[in-house]
C-alpha positions as CSV (number, residue, x, y, z in Angstrom):
1,X,-4.0,6.0,15.3
2,X,-1.3,8.5,16.2
3,X,-0.5,11.4,13.9
4,X,3.0,10.1,13.6
5,X,1.7,6.8,12.2
6,X,-0.7,8.7,9.9
7,X,2.1,10.8,8.5
8,X,4.2,7.7,7.9
9,X,1.3,6.0,6.1
10,X,0.8,9.1,4.0
11,X,4.5,9.0,3.0
12,X,4.1,5.3,1.9
13,X,0.9,6.3,0.0
14,X,2.8,9.0,-1.9
15,X,5.5,6.7,-3.1
16,X,3.1,3.8,-3.7
17,X,0.8,6.1,-5.8
18,X,3.7,7.2,-8.0
19,X,4.7,3.6,-8.7
20,X,1.0,2.7,-9.3
21,X,0.6,5.5,-11.8
22,X,3.6,4.3,-13.7
23,X,2.3,0.7,-13.6
24,X,-1.1,1.8,-14.9
25,X,0.5,3.5,-17.9
26,X,2.7,0.4,-18.6
27,X,-0.2,-2.0,-18.5
28,X,-2.4,0.3,-20.6
29,X,0.4,0.6,-23.1
30,X,1.0,-3.1,-23.2
31,X,-2.7,-3.7,-23.8
32,X,-2.8,-1.2,-26.6
33,X,0.3,-2.8,-28.3
34,X,-1.1,-6.3,-27.9
35,X,-4.8,-5.6,-28.4
36,X,-5.0,-8.0,-31.3
37,X,-3.0,-10.9,-29.9
38,X,-4.1,-11.0,-26.2
39,X,-7.2,-12.8,-25.3
40,X,-9.8,-10.9,-23.1
41,X,-8.9,-13.1,-20.2
42,X,-5.2,-12.2,-20.3
43,X,-6.1,-8.5,-20.8
44,X,-8.0,-8.7,-17.5
45,X,-5.3,-10.7,-15.8
46,X,-2.7,-8.0,-16.4
47,X,-4.6,-5.7,-14.1
48,X,-4.0,-8.0,-11.2
49,X,-0.4,-6.8,-11.3
50,X,-1.8,-3.4,-10.3
51,X,-3.7,-5.0,-7.4
52,X,-0.6,-6.8,-6.3
53,X,1.4,-3.6,-6.4
54,X,-1.2,-1.8,-4.2
55,X,-1.6,-4.7,-1.8
56,X,2.0,-5.6,-1.1
57,X,2.7,-2.6,1.2
58,X,-0.2,-3.6,3.4
59,X,1.1,-7.1,4.0
60,X,2.9,-8.0,7.2
61,X,6.7,-7.6,7.3
62,X,9.0,-5.5,5.1
63,X,7.8,-6.7,1.7
64,X,6.7,-3.2,0.6
65,X,10.2,-1.9,1.2
66,X,12.0,-4.9,-0.2
67,X,10.2,-5.1,-3.5
68,X,11.8,-2.4,-5.6
69,X,11.7,-1.6,-9.3
70,X,15.1,-2.0,-11.0
71,X,16.9,0.1,-11.8
72,X,16.2,3.1,-9.6
73,X,18.5,6.1,-10.5
74,X,20.2,7.8,-7.7
75,X,18.5,11.1,-8.7
76,X,15.1,9.4,-8.2
77,X,15.0,8.0,-4.7
78,X,11.8,6.2,-4.3
79,X,12.6,4.6,-1.0
80,X,10.4,6.6,1.4
81,X,8.5,4.0,3.4
82,X,8.6,6.2,6.4
83,X,9.9,9.6,7.4
84,X,10.1,11.4,10.6
85,X,7.9,14.4,10.9
86,X,9.8,17.2,12.6
87,X,8.1,18.5,15.7
88,X,9.7,20.0,18.9
89,X,8.9,17.9,22.0
90,X,11.0,19.8,24.6
91,X,7.9,20.1,26.7
92,X,8.0,16.3,27.3
93,X,11.4,16.5,29.0
94,X,11.5,15.3,32.5
95,X,12.1,17.9,35.1
96,X,15.7,16.9,35.6
97,X,16.4,17.0,31.9
98,X,14.7,20.3,31.5
99,X,16.8,21.8,34.3
100,X,19.9,20.4,32.8
101,X,19.0,21.8,29.4
102,X,18.3,25.2,31.0
103,X,21.8,25.2,32.6
104,X,23.4,24.7,29.3
105,X,21.7,27.6,27.6
106,X,22.7,31.2,27.4
107,X,19.7,33.5,26.8
108,X,17.8,30.4,25.6
109,X,19.5,30.3,22.3
110,X,23.1,28.9,22.7
111,X,23.9,25.4,24.1
112,X,27.2,24.4,25.6
113,X,29.7,23.7,22.9
114,X,28.8,26.8,20.9
115,X,25.9,25.3,18.9
116,X,23.4,28.0,18.0
117,X,19.7,27.1,18.2
118,X,18.3,28.6,15.0
119,X,14.9,29.9,15.8
120,X,13.9,30.5,12.1
121,X,14.9,27.0,11.2
122,X,12.9,25.6,14.1
123,X,9.9,27.6,13.0
124,X,10.4,26.3,9.4
125,X,10.5,22.7,10.7
126,X,7.3,23.3,12.7
127,X,5.6,24.7,9.7
128,X,6.6,21.7,7.6
129,X,5.3,19.4,10.2
130,X,2.0,21.2,10.4
131,X,1.6,20.9,6.6
132,X,2.3,17.2,6.9
133,X,-0.2,16.7,9.6
134,X,-2.9,18.6,7.5
135,X,-2.0,16.6,4.4
136,X,-2.2,13.3,6.3
137,X,-5.6,14.3,7.8
138,X,-7.0,15.3,4.4
139,X,-5.7,12.0,3.0
140,X,-7.3,9.9,5.7
141,X,-10.6,11.9,5.3
142,X,-10.6,11.3,1.6
143,X,-10.2,7.5,2.2
144,X,-13.1,7.6,4.6
145,X,-15.3,9.4,2.1
146,X,-14.3,7.2,-0.8
147,X,-15.3,4.1,1.2
148,X,-18.4,5.6,2.8
149,X,-20.3,6.3,-0.5
150,X,-20.3,2.8,-1.9
151,X,-21.0,1.4,1.6
152,X,-24.0,3.7,1.9
153,X,-25.1,2.6,-1.5
154,X,-24.8,-1.1,-0.7
155,X,-26.7,-0.7,2.6
156,X,-29.5,1.4,0.9
157,X,-29.9,-1.3,-1.9
158,X,-29.9,-4.1,0.7
159,X,-32.5,-2.3,2.8
160,X,-34.7,-1.6,-0.3
161,X,-34.6,-5.3,-1.4
162,X,-35.6,-6.4,2.1
163,X,-38.5,-4.0,2.1
164,X,-39.7,-4.8,-1.4
165,X,-42.5,-7.2,-1.9
166,X,-41.2,-10.2,-3.7
167,X,-42.4,-10.6,-7.3
168,X,-43.2,-14.1,-8.7
169,X,-40.5,-15.3,-11.1
170,X,-42.0,-17.0,-14.2
171,X,-41.7,-20.8,-13.9
172,X,-39.9,-21.2,-17.2
173,X,-37.3,-18.6,-16.2
174,X,-36.8,-20.3,-12.8
175,X,-36.2,-23.7,-14.4
176,X,-33.9,-22.3,-17.0
177,X,-31.9,-20.5,-14.4
178,X,-31.6,-23.6,-12.2
179,X,-30.5,-25.7,-15.2
180,X,-27.7,-23.2,-16.2
181,X,-26.6,-22.8,-12.6
182,X,-26.1,-26.5,-12.2
183,X,-24.3,-26.7,-15.6
184,X,-21.8,-24.0,-14.5
185,X,-21.4,-25.6,-11.0
186,X,-22.8,-22.8,-8.9
187,X,-24.3,-23.6,-5.5
188,X,-28.1,-23.3,-5.3
189,X,-27.7,-20.4,-2.8
190,X,-27.4,-18.0,-5.7
191,X,-31.1,-17.2,-6.4
192,X,-33.0,-15.4,-9.2
193,X,-35.2,-12.4,-8.3
194,X,-37.5,-10.0,-10.2
195,X,-37.3,-6.5,-8.9
196,X,-38.3,-2.9,-9.7
197,X,-35.1,-1.6,-8.1
198,X,-32.7,-2.2,-11.1
199,X,-33.0,-1.2,-14.7
200,X,-30.6,-3.9,-16.1
201,X,-29.7,-7.5,-15.1
202,X,-27.1,-7.6,-12.3
203,X,-25.5,-9.8,-9.7
204,X,-25.8,-8.2,-6.3
205,X,-24.6,-9.2,-2.8
206,X,-21.3,-10.0,-1.1
207,X,-22.1,-13.2,1.0
208,X,-25.4,-14.2,-0.5
209,X,-25.4,-13.0,-4.1
210,X,-28.6,-12.9,-6.1
211,X,-29.2,-12.3,-9.8
212,X,-31.6,-9.3,-10.1
213,X,-33.8,-9.1,-13.2
214,X,-35.8,-5.9,-14.0
215,X,-39.5,-6.6,-13.8
216,X,-40.1,-4.9,-17.1
217,X,-37.7,-7.3,-18.9
218,X,-39.8,-10.4,-18.2
219,X,-41.5,-11.6,-21.4
220,X,-39.4,-9.5,-23.7
221,X,-36.5,-11.9,-24.4
222,X,-36.4,-15.3,-25.9
223,X,-34.8,-18.4,-24.3
224,X,-31.4,-18.0,-26.0
225,X,-31.2,-14.4,-24.9
226,X,-32.1,-15.3,-21.3
227,X,-29.4,-18.0,-21.4
228,X,-26.8,-15.3,-22.3
229,X,-27.9,-13.1,-19.4
230,X,-28.0,-16.0,-16.9
231,X,-24.6,-17.4,-17.9
232,X,-23.0,-13.9,-17.8
233,X,-24.2,-13.2,-14.3
234,X,-23.5,-16.7,-12.9
235,X,-20.0,-16.5,-14.5
236,X,-19.4,-13.3,-12.5
237,X,-20.4,-15.3,-9.4
238,X,-18.2,-18.3,-10.2
239,X,-15.2,-16.0,-10.8
240,X,-15.8,-14.0,-7.5
241,X,-15.8,-10.8,-9.4
242,X,-17.7,-8.9,-6.7
243,X,-14.9,-9.7,-4.2
244,X,-12.3,-8.7,-6.7
245,X,-14.0,-5.4,-7.3
246,X,-14.4,-4.7,-3.6
247,X,-10.7,-5.4,-3.1
248,X,-9.7,-3.2,-6.0
249,X,-11.9,-0.3,-5.0
250,X,-10.6,-0.5,-1.4
251,X,-7.0,-0.4,-2.5
252,X,-7.5,2.4,-5.0
253,X,-9.4,4.4,-2.3
254,X,-6.0,4.9,-0.5
255,X,-4.9,6.7,-3.7
256,X,-8.0,8.7,-4.2
257,X,-5.9,11.7,-5.1
258,X,-4.4,9.9,-8.1
259,X,-6.5,10.0,-11.3
260,X,-4.4,7.3,-12.9
261,X,-5.3,4.9,-10.1
262,X,-9.0,5.5,-10.8
263,X,-8.4,5.1,-14.5
264,X,-6.7,1.8,-13.9
265,X,-9.7,0.6,-11.8
266,X,-12.2,1.6,-14.6
267,X,-10.1,-0.1,-17.3
268,X,-9.9,-3.2,-15.1
269,X,-13.7,-3.3,-14.8
270,X,-14.1,-2.9,-18.5
271,X,-11.7,-5.8,-19.2
272,X,-13.5,-7.8,-16.5
273,X,-16.7,-7.6,-18.5
274,X,-15.0,-8.5,-21.7
275,X,-13.3,-11.5,-20.0
276,X,-16.8,-12.6,-18.7
277,X,-18.2,-12.2,-22.2
278,X,-15.5,-14.4,-23.6
279,X,-16.1,-17.0,-21.0
280,X,-19.8,-17.2,-22.0
281,X,-19.0,-17.2,-25.7
282,X,-16.9,-20.3,-25.2
283,X,-20.1,-22.2,-24.1
284,X,-23.1,-20.8,-26.0
285,X,-23.7,-21.9,-29.6
286,X,-24.8,-18.5,-31.0
287,X,-22.8,-15.3,-30.9
288,X,-25.7,-13.6,-32.7
289,X,-28.0,-14.3,-29.7
290,X,-25.5,-12.7,-27.3
291,X,-25.1,-9.6,-29.4
292,X,-28.9,-9.5,-30.0
293,X,-29.5,-9.5,-26.3
294,X,-27.4,-6.5,-25.8
295,X,-29.0,-4.6,-28.7
296,X,-32.4,-5.4,-27.3
297,X,-31.4,-3.9,-23.9
298,X,-30.3,-0.8,-25.7
299,X,-33.6,-0.6,-27.5
300,X,-35.5,-1.1,-24.2
301,X,-33.5,1.7,-22.8
302,X,-32.0,-0.1,-19.8
303,X,-29.3,1.7,-18.0
304,X,-26.9,0.3,-15.4
305,X,-27.9,1.1,-11.8
306,X,-26.2,-1.1,-9.3
307,X,-24.1,-0.7,-6.1
308,X,-20.4,-1.4,-6.0
309,X,-21.1,-4.8,-4.4
310,X,-22.7,-5.9,-7.7
311,X,-21.8,-6.6,-11.3
312,X,-24.2,-6.2,-14.2
313,X,-24.7,-7.6,-17.7
314,X,-25.3,-4.2,-19.1
315,X,-23.4,-0.9,-19.1
316,X,-22.9,2.4,-20.9
317,X,-23.7,2.6,-24.6
318,X,-20.0,3.1,-25.5
319,X,-19.1,0.0,-23.5
320,X,-21.9,-2.0,-25.1
321,X,-20.7,-1.0,-28.6
322,X,-17.2,-2.1,-27.7
323,X,-18.4,-5.5,-26.3
324,X,-20.5,-6.1,-29.4
325,X,-17.4,-5.6,-31.6
326,X,-15.5,-8.0,-29.3
327,X,-18.3,-10.6,-29.6
328,X,-18.4,-10.3,-33.4
329,X,-14.6,-10.8,-33.7
330,X,-14.2,-13.3,-30.9
331,X,-12.6,-16.7,-31.8
332,X,-12.4,-19.1,-28.9
333,X,-9.6,-21.5,-28.3
334,X,-6.7,-19.4,-29.8
335,X,-3.6,-21.1,-28.4
336,X,-1.3,-18.3,-29.8
337,X,-3.2,-15.7,-27.8
338,X,-3.0,-17.8,-24.6
339,X,0.7,-18.4,-25.0
340,X,1.3,-14.7,-25.7
341,X,-0.7,-13.7,-22.7
342,X,1.2,-16.1,-20.4
343,X,4.5,-14.8,-21.6
344,X,3.6,-11.2,-21.2
345,X,2.1,-11.8,-17.7
346,X,5.3,-13.5,-16.5
347,X,7.6,-10.9,-18.0
348,X,5.5,-8.1,-16.6
349,X,5.5,-9.7,-13.2
350,X,9.2,-10.2,-13.3
351,X,9.9,-6.6,-14.3
352,X,7.3,-4.8,-12.2
353,X,7.2,-6.9,-9.1
354,X,10.9,-7.9,-8.7
355,X,12.5,-9.9,-6.0
356,X,14.0,-8.5,-2.8
357,X,17.4,-8.6,-4.5
358,X,16.6,-5.3,-6.2
359,X,16.3,-3.6,-2.8
360,X,19.8,-4.8,-1.8
361,X,21.3,-3.5,-5.0
362,X,19.7,-0.1,-4.4
363,X,20.7,0.5,-0.8
364,X,22.1,4.0,-0.4
365,X,25.7,4.5,0.4
366,X,27.1,7.1,2.8
367,X,29.9,8.2,0.5
368,X,30.5,8.0,-3.3
369,X,32.6,4.9,-3.6
370,X,32.7,2.5,-6.5
371,X,30.3,-0.4,-6.0
372,X,33.0,-3.0,-5.6
373,X,34.9,-0.9,-3.1
374,X,31.8,-0.1,-1.1
375,X,30.9,-3.8,-0.9
376,X,34.4,-4.6,0.3
377,X,34.3,-1.8,2.9
378,X,31.0,-3.1,4.2
379,X,32.3,-6.6,4.5
380,X,35.4,-5.4,6.3
381,X,33.3,-3.4,8.6
382,X,31.2,-6.4,9.6
383,X,34.3,-8.3,10.4
384,X,35.9,-5.6,12.6
385,X,33.0,-5.3,15.1
386,X,29.9,-7.2,16.0
387,X,27.4,-5.4,18.2
388,X,24.2,-6.7,19.8
389,X,21.4,-4.4,20.7
390,X,18.8,-5.7,23.1
391,X,15.3,-4.1,22.6
392,X,12.1,-4.5,24.6
393,X,9.9,-7.4,23.6
394,X,7.1,-5.3,22.0
395,X,9.5,-2.8,20.3
396,X,9.9,-2.8,16.5
397,X,12.0,-1.1,13.9
398,X,9.8,1.7,12.5
399,X,12.3,3.4,10.2
400,X,15.5,2.2,8.5
401,X,18.8,3.7,7.6
402,X,19.0,5.3,4.2
403,X,18.3,8.3,2.0
404,X,14.8,9.7,1.5
405,X,13.1,12.7,-0.1
406,X,10.9,14.9,2.0
407,X,7.4,14.9,0.4
408,X,6.9,18.6,1.1
409,X,10.3,20.2,0.7
410,X,11.7,17.6,-1.8
411,X,15.0,17.8,0.0
412,X,17.1,14.7,0.0
413,X,18.6,13.7,3.4
414,X,20.2,10.8,5.1
415,X,18.4,9.1,7.9
416,X,21.6,8.1,9.7
417,X,20.3,5.3,11.8
418,X,17.3,3.2,12.6
419,X,14.3,4.1,14.7
420,X,13.0,1.6,17.2
421,X,9.5,2.4,18.4
422,X,8.4,1.1,21.8
423,X,7.0,2.0,25.2
424,X,8.2,5.1,27.0
425,X,10.4,4.3,30.0
426,X,11.7,1.0,28.5
427,X,15.3,0.3,29.4
428,X,17.9,1.0,26.7
429,X,21.0,-1.1,26.7
430,X,24.6,-0.6,25.4
431,X,25.1,-2.6,22.1
432,X,28.7,-3.3,23.0
433,X,31.4,-2.7,25.6
434,X,33.1,0.7,25.6
435,X,33.6,4.1,27.1
436,X,30.8,6.7,27.3
437,X,32.0,9.7,25.3
438,X,28.9,11.8,25.7
439,X,25.8,11.9,27.9
440,X,23.9,15.1,27.5
441,X,20.9,16.9,26.1
442,X,20.8,18.2,22.5
443,X,18.0,20.5,21.2
444,X,17.4,18.2,18.1
445,X,18.6,14.8,19.4
446,X,17.2,15.1,22.9
447,X,19.0,13.2,25.7
448,X,21.8,11.4,23.9
449,X,24.5,8.9,24.8
450,X,27.5,8.1,22.7
451,X,29.7,5.1,23.4
452,X,33.2,4.6,21.9
453,X,34.1,1.0,21.0
454,X,37.8,1.3,20.4
455,X,39.3,3.9,18.2
456,X,37.1,3.4,15.1
457,X,33.6,2.7,16.2
458,X,30.9,4.7,18.0
459,X,27.3,3.9,18.8
460,X,24.8,6.7,19.4
461,X,21.4,6.5,21.3
462,X,19.1,9.5,20.9
463,X,15.7,10.8,22.2
464,X,16.2,9.1,25.6
465,X,13.9,10.0,28.5
466,X,16.4,9.5,31.3
467,X,20.2,9.0,31.4
468,X,21.8,6.2,33.4
469,X,25.4,6.9,32.6
470,X,27.8,9.8,32.5
471,X,30.7,10.8,30.2
472,X,33.7,8.8,31.1
473,X,31.9,5.7,32.4
474,X,32.9,2.3,31.3
475,X,30.1,0.0,30.2
476,X,29.7,-3.6,29.2
477,X,27.4,-4.9,26.4
478,X,23.9,-5.1,27.8
479,X,24.3,-2.5,30.5
480,X,21.4,-0.1,31.0
481,X,22.4,3.4,29.7
482,X,19.0,5.1,29.8
483,X,15.3,4.8,29.1
484,X,13.3,5.2,25.9
485,X,11.6,8.5,25.5
486,X,10.6,11.3,23.0
487,X,13.0,14.2,23.8
488,X,14.3,16.7,21.3
489,X,12.7,16.7,17.8
490,X,10.7,13.6,18.1
491,X,7.1,12.7,17.4
492,X,6.7,9.7,19.8
493,X,8.6,7.3,22.1
494,X,11.4,5.7,20.2
495,X,15.1,5.1,20.2
496,X,17.2,6.4,17.3
497,X,20.2,4.1,17.1
498,X,23.2,5.0,14.9
499,X,26.7,3.6,14.3
500,X,29.7,5.5,13.1
501,X,33.0,4.2,11.8
502,X,35.8,6.7,11.8
503,X,33.3,9.5,12.0
504,X,31.1,8.3,9.1
505,X,27.6,6.9,9.6
506,X,27.0,3.4,8.4
507,X,24.0,1.2,8.4
508,X,23.6,-0.1,12.0
509,X,22.0,-3.4,10.7
510,X,25.3,-4.2,8.9
511,X,27.2,-4.5,12.2
512,X,24.4,-5.0,14.8
513,X,22.3,-8.0,15.7
514,X,18.9,-6.9,17.1
515,X,17.5,-9.1,19.8
516,X,14.6,-8.8,22.2
517,X,15.1,-8.2,25.9
518,X,15.0,-11.3,28.0
519,X,11.9,-11.3,30.3
């Protein structure tokens, strides 16, 4: 993984974490307002909106950028899927380009055309880039540590279970467990095991889960209480709660610096237990036996001790007290609660995970025109010119046109084109027929080509490695004008492609068809 990619992923995590924090507060507020009308199952289901919000940016394609919250004020630009870390790469110039750049300097500070190369500004940009690299490294290290601890715990528990001498499970418990397992519809692969390694009942294991029962608990519960424990753990298995927890923890680990993300994970686990309790209460005949079982575990002094890849019947005293109250007040089969939960879930999904239309409505504009006038201008622009840019087969758009906020300086700036990442040395083609207006080196843009397409339109190609045209040349669409590189202020091989209409930058994708190079 290159540092450039790490910085871009860090930028995505910052924006995603802000949205996740807001979503956690909204879900928690909804649960508080509807605590008496929502069923435990629907309370748990609402947290899947958080998982979806965290998962979408990791899916293939541009879904993470397209799914926007509506409305997004202009003063709060959240569209920062990627940003270009500023770092001088003049040392990567070819010998010919470096020589050409040297001829255009006077004292190493002024380029032809009178542009002053501001040394303090360059140092400031380098400092910003160093901070970004450090922040990205710390972020990745935090993810690694967050994932390492539970992984180590799971491996240690698995190793301890393999080394432990198997204890004989009482026959009556084995038969009762098998009967309940068949009643729920769980495959026989889920086994029952007595062990000294846990202090409370738990379901452990990812691919071959096993219900673990503390050895000291055998002989201290009656048949009804054992039924409650077995049904609870087997319900966790049927609902794939271990897999859900692993996914949730992995997603939140990318936002380890965000306390609200961890709060959301903890609340989701609490509501998961309540939903499991409710599922069991819909089947058993005695709520008193269920509550009595929890109270007995409190009296015995059992405490939860299980790895992340497990879910347990027991928990903290505060959680147990809350679950006992839920059990006491639980009334199965409430249609009103089910309907209320479904409506809230649908509305929440529609508001918090909107369609891609929201992204189109929040695309930045290059000048402050009324919405209708801007739309009309864009339509006219598309009719006036149609460009076609051929790119290498393995190249892809890594950054789009639009405004973004720098995560360190908080400065708002326009990314005036699209970045196309690819292999250094790949041919770069003219997007349309025209006349080369500029073919030279710039300290920030690197080797750059500008092509005029009539009086109104100009295309610009930056950070090239080599130039194949000179100012004044006439080119046709598809002619080679240079090679992809990383000259100027660039962090890796890519083409920065911009389009201008009457001197104003416009979104290249509104007038350009991107196609792969024919092999």
